[in-house]
C-alpha positions as CSV (number, residue, x, y, z in Angstrom):
1,M,57.5,132.2,111.8
2,L,54.3,130.9,110.3
3,D,52.7,128.0,112.2
4,L,51.0,125.6,109.8
5,S,49.7,123.2,112.4
6,D,46.2,124.7,112.3
7,D,46.3,125.7,108.6
8,P,43.2,124.3,106.8
9,T,45.0,124.6,103.5
10,Q,47.9,122.4,104.8
11,E,45.4,119.9,106.2
12,A,43.6,119.8,102.8
13,A,46.9,119.2,101.0
14,D,47.7,116.3,103.4
15,L,44.3,114.7,102.9
16,A,44.3,115.2,99.1
17,T,47.8,113.6,98.8
18,S,46.8,110.7,101.2
19,K,43.7,110.1,99.1
20,Q,45.6,110.1,95.8
21,I,48.2,107.6,97.1
22,A,45.5,105.4,98.7
23,E,43.4,105.3,95.6
24,R,46.4,104.3,93.5
25,L,47.3,101.5,95.9
26,N,43.8,100.2,96.0
27,A,43.7,100.2,92.2
28,S,47.0,98.4,91.9
29,F,46.7,96.0,94.8
30,P,42.9,95.5,95.4
31,G,41.7,93.6,98.5
32,Y,44.4,94.9,100.9
33,L,43.8,97.4,103.6
34,W,46.1,100.4,102.9
35,A,46.7,103.2,105.3
36,V,48.3,106.4,104.1
37,H,49.3,109.4,106.3
38,C,50.8,112.5,104.5
39,Q,52.6,115.2,106.3
40,W,53.7,117.9,103.8
41,K,55.1,120.0,106.6
42,Q,57.6,117.2,107.4
43,G,57.9,116.2,103.7
44,I,56.8,112.6,104.1
45,A,54.0,110.2,103.4
46,T,53.8,107.0,105.5
47,I,52.3,103.9,103.7
48,R,51.2,100.8,105.7
49,N,49.4,97.7,104.6
50,L,47.2,96.9,107.6
51,S,46.5,93.5,106.1
52,V,50.0,92.4,106.8
53,S,51.3,94.7,109.6
54,A,50.3,97.9,111.3
55,K,53.8,98.2,112.8
56,Y,55.9,98.4,109.7
57,G,55.5,100.5,106.6
58,Y,57.2,102.6,104.0
59,V,58.1,106.3,104.1
60,L,58.0,108.3,100.8
61,H,60.0,111.6,100.8
62,L,57.5,113.9,99.2
63,L,60.1,116.6,98.5
64,K,61.7,114.3,95.9
65,V,58.4,113.9,94.0
66,W,58.0,116.3,91.1
67,S,54.6,115.3,89.6
68,A,51.3,113.5,90.3
69,S,52.4,110.6,88.0
70,E,55.7,110.3,89.8
71,L,53.8,110.2,93.1
72,D,51.7,107.4,91.7
73,R,54.7,105.5,90.5
74,Q,56.5,105.8,93.8
75,A,53.4,104.8,95.7
76,V,53.0,101.6,93.7
77,A,56.7,100.8,94.1
78,A,56.3,101.2,97.9
79,G,53.2,99.1,98.0
80,G,54.9,96.4,96.0
81,E,57.9,96.5,98.3
82,I,55.7,96.0,101.3
83,L,54.0,93.0,99.7
84,E,57.3,91.4,98.7
85,R,58.7,91.7,102.2
86,Y,55.8,89.5,103.3
87,R,56.4,87.1,100.4
88,L,53.2,88.2,98.7
89,S,52.9,88.8,95.0
90,R,52.5,92.3,93.6
91,Q,48.9,92.0,92.5
92,A,45.4,91.8,94.0
93,I,45.1,89.9,97.2
94,D,45.3,86.1,96.7
95,Y,43.6,84.7,99.8
96,D,45.2,81.3,99.3
97,Q,48.6,82.8,99.2
98,Y,47.8,85.2,102.1
99,D,46.5,82.3,104.2
100,A,49.6,80.2,103.5
101,A,52.1,83.0,104.4
102,P,54.2,82.2,107.4
103,T,53.1,83.6,110.8
104,N,54.6,83.9,114.2
105,H,53.2,82.5,117.5
106,A,50.7,85.4,117.7
107,G,49.3,84.7,114.2
108,L,50.9,87.8,112.7
109,L,52.6,87.5,109.2
110,I,56.3,87.3,109.3
111,G,58.0,89.7,107.0
112,D,61.5,90.8,106.1
113,T,61.9,93.9,108.3
114,A,65.7,93.9,108.4
115,R,66.2,96.3,105.5
């Protein structure tokens, strides 16, 4: 069995896909701090918005993506979903809206994480 854990080609594919998703998220929702981690070997990409929560994010199933444009579409949908769960609009960061979002006793944004 081929072990891809130290395969530079696999690592390059993970980085390139992460970069593509992050650039699309930054273009669609500027001002937020997006974190993307792709793992082609596992068939997933994890998207987090560190401006709202480092704990919760969105998992894209890469094996269901058939093109670069479809990956962009799904990434934007995932980013928008994250923003909506924290009652933020699907656009560039609005600092007044962000500052008015409900927080818990620790000052962290409260989001709908039940789904």
